[in-house]
N, C-alpha and C positions, 0 to 999 in steps of 0.2 A: 205531286211526285214527278210527273212527266208532263211537259207542255211543249207541243209541237206547233209551229206557226209557219204557214206558207212554204212548206217543204217541197222541193222539187229534186228528183233524181233522174239523171240522164246517163245513157250509155252511148257515147258518140252523139250522133244526130237523133237518136231515139230517146224521147222523153217518157220514161216509165212511170213517173209520179209528177203530178202537176199541182203545185201550190196547195197542198192539203194541210189542214189544221185539226188537231185533236188533242185531248188530254186524258190522263189517267190520274185519278185522285187516290188518296190514301185508303187502303182497304178494298178498293174496287176490283172487279174483273170486267175488263172492257174488251169487246170483240171487234175485229175488223173483218168483215165478210166480203166475199166477191168471188167471181169465177177465176179460172186460170188466166194469167196474163193481166190481171187487174192492177197489179203493182203492189200486192200485199207483201211479198217477200222482199222486194226492193225497199219498201218502207222500213222493214226490220233491219235490213243490212245497213241502211243509213243511220238508224238509231244506234246501232251497236258499233259503228265505225268500220265496218267491213268495206263499205263504199263511202266516198265523200259526196255529200249533197251538192247539187248544182247551186242551190240557194235555199234560204230559209233558216229558221231557228229551231234548235232542239235544246230544251232546258231540262236538266235532271236535278231535282232539288234546288231549283233556281240558279243552277250553274250551267252556263252555255257549253255544250259539248259537240256542236256540229263541227265535223271535220276532225274530231279527236280520234286517235288511233284505238283500235279495238281492245288491246290489252289494258289501256288506261281507262276506257269506258267500263270494262269489267271490274277494274279495281275500285271504281266509284260506286259499285253496288248493282249494276245492271247485268243480269245473267240471261242467256238465251238458250233454248232448246231448238236447234236448227232443224229445218226440213230435212228428212232423210237420216235423222238421229245423230250421225257424225261421231259415233263411239269409236274407241280404239279396239279394233277387232282382235288384235294379237295380245292385248292385255287382259288380265283377269277382271272380273266384276269389281273386286276390291281395288285393283290398281286404277281402273277407270274412275272410281269414286274418289280415290286419293288425288288424282289429277285435278278433279274439280276443286279441291282445297289447296292446290299448289301454292297459291299466294298467301295463304293464311298462316299465322304464327300462334294462334290460340289453340293449343293442343286439346284442352278440355272441351272447348266449343266444337272442334272438329269431331271429337269422339261422340259428343251428344248428337251432332247432326248426322253422323254415320248411323247411329242407332235409330234416329228418327226416320231415315231412309229405309232401313230394314223393317221398321214398324209399318210404314206405308206400303212397302213392297216386300213381303216376307220371302217371295221366291228369290229375290236378290241375295238375301241373307243365306238362304239354302245353297246358292250357287256362287258364293263369293269367290271361290277358287277356280271357277270355270271361265274359259276364254270368252270374251264378249262376242266374238264372231260365231260362237257355237250356240248362242241363245236364239230363241224364236224372235220373230219380228216384234211381237208385243213385249217380250222381255227386254229387247234392245231399246224400245221406246221408254220402258220403265227405267232402264239404266241411264238413258239420256236425261230424263227428268231428274233422277237421283243425283247425277253428276252436277247438274245445274244447281240443285239445292245445296250441294256441298260448298258452293261459293258463298253461302249465307246471303242470298240476294236481298236487296232492299226493294227490287222490282224484278219480276220474272216475265220473260217474253217467250211465247210458245208459237212455233211456226209449223202449222199443219200437223198437230199431234195425232190425228186420226188416220193419216195417209197410209194406205196399204194394210190396214189392220182389220181383223175380223170384228164383226159387230159386238160380240161379248167382250172382247179386249178393249174396244173403243169405249164402251160403257164403263169399264173398270178404270181406264185412264182418266176419263172425265170426272169420275167420282173422286179420284185422288186430287185432281186439279181443284175441285171445290174444297177438299179437306185441307190442302196446303194454304189456301186463302183463309179458311176458317180458323185454323190453328194459330197461325202467326200473323194474320191480317196482311199477308204479303200481297201487294197489288200485282195484278196479272194483266198483261196485254196478250190477247189470244187472236192469232190469225188462223182462219179456218174456212175450208170449203163446205164442210158439213154445217150448213147455216142453222138448222134446227138445234143441233147440239150446242153450237156456239152461243146462240141466244138463250138457250135453256140455262146455261151456267153463268152467264154474264149479267151485269147490272145495266150496262149501256152498250150500244153498238153503232158502228159506222159502216155504211155500205160504200164500197170502193168499186168503181167501174172505169175501165180504161184510164187509170191513173188519177181519177178525181173522186172526191167524196160527194156522192149525190144525195145521201140521206143519213140523218143521225137522229136517234131517239133512244128512249129506254128500250131494253130488250123485249120487255112485255109488249110494248106498243109496236115494235118492229115485227114481232111474230104475228100480229094482227093486221099489219100493213098490207094493203092489196097488192102493191107493186112487189113487195118482198115475197108474198105468197105465190104470185104468178111466176116470178123470175127465178126464185130459188127453192121454193117448197113444192112446186108442181101442183098448186091448188088453183083451180080455175074459178 
């Protein structure tokens, strides 16, 4: 579904990502874990066309998309929930979701996906006429995920979905992530600082440190890896 080879991302003289390679297969949840400044968000920005890679290949369904503009990447079936949610605060919940489906012409499909979002997040259905900016942090994250789903993505990217949320809300968000993958077999690339949660829901993981992938394995093995336990899980 997604194959990345030797990707580098630079901001002027600063090299945020250095020659990383990874892939996401059909039906998988894959996590990229690492601390702040590791290059996780820069990687997603390059994948989605927000920034242009310095070098490397990004293939989506065997189509080269490195350097493709963001709106065209979205049209190819890649949808991202950005760090910080990025909802339209002055629009209602319903209007935010409709914006997610802006480029779609299949009215019946849009209607079905809207109901699917409300099934996954009943609170959004209850507050569909409420302004996005008046929602709680957790509800805004639900709205951001729902808006991405309204694009009918072939692959979903999530950037720090647990950031700034209460533990019980984080748990609910991650249950929905698993459900999205289970229902439609939508492949998911998850970038997350909460290493334990990320590896709990994913099939495989990549550890990113200072712009380089230093370790990759199944999530089950990474949870038992001594380096991961010491560096990210606080286990001595």
